[in-house]
C-alpha positions as CSV (number, residue, x, y, z in Angstrom):
1,M,0.1,0.0,-0.1
2,N,1.3,3.4,-1.0
3,I,0.2,7.0,0.5
4,V,1.3,9.9,-0.8
5,I,1.4,12.9,1.6
6,I,1.7,16.4,0.6
7,N,2.7,19.6,2.6
8,S,1.7,22.8,0.5
9,S,2.7,25.1,3.7
10,P,6.0,27.2,2.8
11,R,7.0,25.9,6.3
12,K,8.5,22.3,6.4
13,D,8.2,22.2,9.9
14,G,4.8,24.5,10.9
15,A,1.4,23.5,12.1
16,T,0.6,21.8,8.9
17,A,3.8,19.8,8.4
18,K,3.3,18.6,12.2
19,I,-0.3,17.2,11.6
20,L,1.0,15.5,8.3
21,N,4.1,14.1,10.1
22,E,1.7,12.7,12.7
23,F,-0.5,11.1,10.0
24,S,2.5,9.5,8.4
25,D,3.6,7.9,12.0
26,Q,0.0,6.7,12.6
27,L,-0.2,5.0,8.9
28,K,3.4,3.6,9.4
29,Q,2.0,1.8,12.4
30,C,-0.7,0.1,10.3
31,G,1.7,-2.1,9.0
32,N,2.8,-2.5,5.2
33,V,2.4,1.0,4.3
34,E,4.9,2.9,2.3
35,I,4.8,6.4,2.9
36,D,6.1,9.1,0.2
37,M,6.0,12.6,1.6
38,F,6.4,15.8,-0.3
39,H,6.9,19.5,0.9
40,L,5.9,21.5,-2.4
41,S,8.0,24.5,-1.0
42,G,11.2,22.2,-1.7
43,L,10.1,21.5,-5.4
44,K,10.4,23.4,-8.4
45,I,7.1,23.7,-9.8
46,D,6.4,26.5,-12.4
47,Y,3.1,28.2,-13.1
48,C,0.7,26.8,-15.5
49,T,0.8,28.7,-19.1
50,G,-2.7,27.8,-20.0
51,C,-1.4,26.3,-23.4
52,C,-3.4,23.1,-23.0
53,S,-0.6,20.8,-24.6
54,C,-1.1,18.6,-21.8
55,Y,-4.2,17.8,-22.8
56,K,-3.4,16.4,-26.2
57,T,-0.1,15.0,-25.0
58,G,-1.0,13.6,-21.9
59,Q,2.0,15.4,-20.3
60,C,3.0,19.1,-19.4
61,F,5.8,20.2,-21.8
62,L,7.4,22.2,-18.8
63,E,10.2,20.1,-17.3
64,D,10.4,20.4,-13.5
65,D,8.9,18.6,-10.6
66,A,5.5,18.8,-11.3
67,N,5.3,15.6,-13.5
68,M,7.4,13.7,-11.1
69,L,4.6,14.5,-8.3
70,I,1.9,13.8,-10.4
71,Q,3.3,10.3,-11.2
72,A,3.5,9.6,-7.7
73,V,-0.2,10.5,-7.1
74,V,-1.1,8.3,-10.0
75,K,0.4,5.2,-8.3
76,A,-0.6,5.7,-5.1
77,D,-3.5,4.1,-3.3
78,G,-4.2,7.2,-1.0
79,L,-3.6,10.8,-1.0
80,V,-3.4,13.1,1.9
81,I,-3.0,17.1,1.2
82,G,-2.4,19.4,3.9
83,T,-2.5,23.5,3.5
84,P,-2.7,26.5,5.8
85,N,-5.6,28.9,5.1
86,Y,-4.3,31.8,3.1
87,V,-7.4,34.3,2.6
88,S,-9.7,32.0,2.5
89,N,-8.1,29.7,0.2
90,V,-5.5,26.9,-0.3
91,S,-1.6,27.9,-0.1
92,S,-0.4,29.4,-3.6
93,Q,2.0,26.2,-3.8
94,L,-1.1,24.3,-3.9
95,K,-2.9,26.3,-6.3
96,T,0.2,26.3,-8.7
97,F,0.3,22.3,-8.5
98,I,-3.6,21.8,-8.9
99,D,-3.2,24.0,-12.1
100,R,-0.6,21.9,-13.2
101,G,-1.6,18.5,-12.0
102,H,-4.2,17.2,-14.6
103,F,-6.6,16.5,-11.5
104,V,-10.3,16.8,-13.0
105,L,-10.4,16.1,-16.7
106,P,-8.0,13.2,-16.8
107,Q,-9.6,12.0,-13.4
108,L,-6.5,11.9,-11.5
109,L,-7.8,10.5,-8.5
110,K,-9.9,7.5,-9.8
111,G,-10.3,4.8,-7.4
112,K,-8.0,6.7,-4.7
113,H,-9.1,7.4,-1.2
114,T,-8.1,11.3,0.1
115,I,-7.9,13.1,3.2
116,G,-7.6,17.0,3.3
117,V,-5.8,18.7,6.3
118,V,-6.5,22.6,6.8
119,T,-4.9,24.6,9.5
120,Y,-6.0,28.2,10.2
121,E,-5.8,30.7,12.7
122,N,-9.1,32.9,12.6
123,V,-12.1,31.8,10.3
124,M,-13.1,29.7,7.2
125,G,-11.0,26.7,7.5
126,G,-13.9,24.5,6.8
127,S,-14.4,26.6,3.6
128,V,-10.7,25.8,2.5
129,Y,-11.5,22.2,3.1
130,G,-14.5,22.5,1.0
131,I,-12.1,23.6,-2.2
132,L,-10.2,20.2,-1.2
133,K,-13.2,18.1,-1.0
134,N,-14.5,19.7,-4.6
135,L,-11.2,18.7,-6.0
136,F,-11.0,15.4,-4.6
137,I,-14.6,14.4,-5.7
138,L,-14.5,16.0,-9.1
139,S,-10.9,14.5,-9.6
140,G,-12.7,10.7,-9.1
141,S,-11.8,10.1,-5.4
142,K,-13.7,7.3,-3.5
143,T,-13.7,8.5,-0.2
144,A,-13.0,12.2,1.1
145,N,-12.3,12.8,5.0
146,K,-10.7,15.8,6.7
147,V,-9.0,17.1,9.7
148,V,-9.6,20.7,9.9
149,V,-7.5,22.4,13.1
150,K,-7.7,25.8,14.3
151,T,-4.5,27.0,16.1
152,S,-1.7,29.6,16.1
153,L,0.6,30.2,13.7
154,N,3.8,27.7,13.9
155,S,2.2,25.9,16.9
156,N,2.2,22.3,17.7
157,P,-1.6,21.1,17.4
158,V,-0.4,17.2,17.8
159,A,0.3,18.4,21.3
160,N,-3.6,18.4,21.9
161,K,-4.9,14.8,22.7
162,K,-8.0,15.2,21.4
163,I,-6.4,16.4,17.7
164,K,-3.9,13.6,18.1
165,T,-6.8,11.1,18.4
166,D,-8.6,12.4,15.6
167,I,-5.7,12.0,13.5
168,K,-5.2,8.6,14.6
169,N,-8.7,7.7,13.7
170,K,-8.5,9.4,10.3
171,A,-5.5,7.5,9.6
172,T,-7.0,4.1,10.3
173,K,-9.9,5.0,8.6
174,L,-7.9,5.8,5.3
175,Y,-5.9,2.7,6.0
176,K,-8.8,0.4,6.3
177,S,-10.6,1.9,3.3
178,I,-7.8,1.1,0.9
179,L,-7.0,-2.4,2.4
180,N,-10.9,-3.5,2.3
181,K,-11.3,-1.9,-1.0
182,K,-14.1,0.4,0.3
183,P,-16.5,1.1,-2.5
184,Y,-17.5,4.6,-3.6
185,S,-19.6,6.4,-1.3
186,L,-23.2,7.3,-2.5
187,S,-23.0,10.9,-2.4
188,N,-19.6,10.7,-4.2
189,K,-20.9,8.1,-6.7
190,V,-23.9,10.3,-7.6
191,I,-21.9,13.8,-7.9
192,Q,-19.4,12.0,-10.2
193,F,-21.8,10.3,-12.4
194,F,-23.4,13.7,-13.5
195,A,-20.2,15.7,-13.2
196,F,-18.2,13.2,-15.8
197,N,-21.2,12.1,-17.9
198,F,-22.9,15.6,-18.4
199,V,-20.0,17.8,-18.2
200,I,-16.3,16.5,-18.3
201,K,-17.2,13.6,-21.0
202,P,-19.1,15.7,-23.6
203,F,-16.6,18.7,-23.2
204,V,-13.5,16.3,-23.8
205,L,-14.9,14.2,-26.7
206,K,-16.0,17.6,-28.4
207,K,-12.4,18.6,-28.2
208,G,-11.4,15.7,-30.3
209,Q,-7.7,15.0,-31.2
210,A,-6.9,18.2,-29.4
211,Y,-7.7,16.3,-25.8
212,Q,-6.2,12.6,-27.0
213,G,-3.8,12.8,-24.0
214,V,-6.9,13.1,-21.7
215,L,-8.6,10.1,-23.4
216,Q,-5.2,8.2,-23.1
217,H,-5.6,8.8,-19.2
218,W,-9.1,7.6,-19.2
219,S,-8.1,4.4,-20.9
220,N,-5.1,4.1,-18.5
221,R,-7.4,4.0,-15.8
222,G,-10.3,1.8,-17.1
223,I,-12.7,4.9,-17.7
224,S,-15.3,4.4,-20.4
225,H,-15.5,6.9,-23.1
């Protein structure tokens, strides 16, 4: 079992990172789990140029760390993404990766289980998780769970017993969902059915050869088109 953990905070040892490290520790205790953790602040990921060539070729022409990280996510069984709340949104580092990540149209998270981790100091932490949840579901995720923590800047949320227990429970649930091949939740299945069949699929098919790379991604993941 492979689980990718992505820290999108610019701080490698901040509150978000501490929660993600605790996730990693708890998952490792489940046994037979390989964890790949990435700090976006330590990777070179350039801005999307909006050329759409990736939809035709299946891969971005920019030669940086984005393609490496995308492939790591493709191979993973589960994904945990952590972000601080910046102006009621995800961090700029995460937004840049999302723009480059081929998430929604190619259905990057098809069949995967996901968790969104959000830290915030004042308000709107739940709204930021909502952004992650939409990304997860519209990208094909089987299940989407959350850990949303109100905490001070650069604090250690894991020192709070209640938060640590919540992380342990969510990590265990993620592990069991993957191990037992938990089916899609009804809500995810309904949303994804309508989003894919009435929005995404018609749009891609209408593009024809210009979106051949997307069609190849679907074939690789067993998505009917």
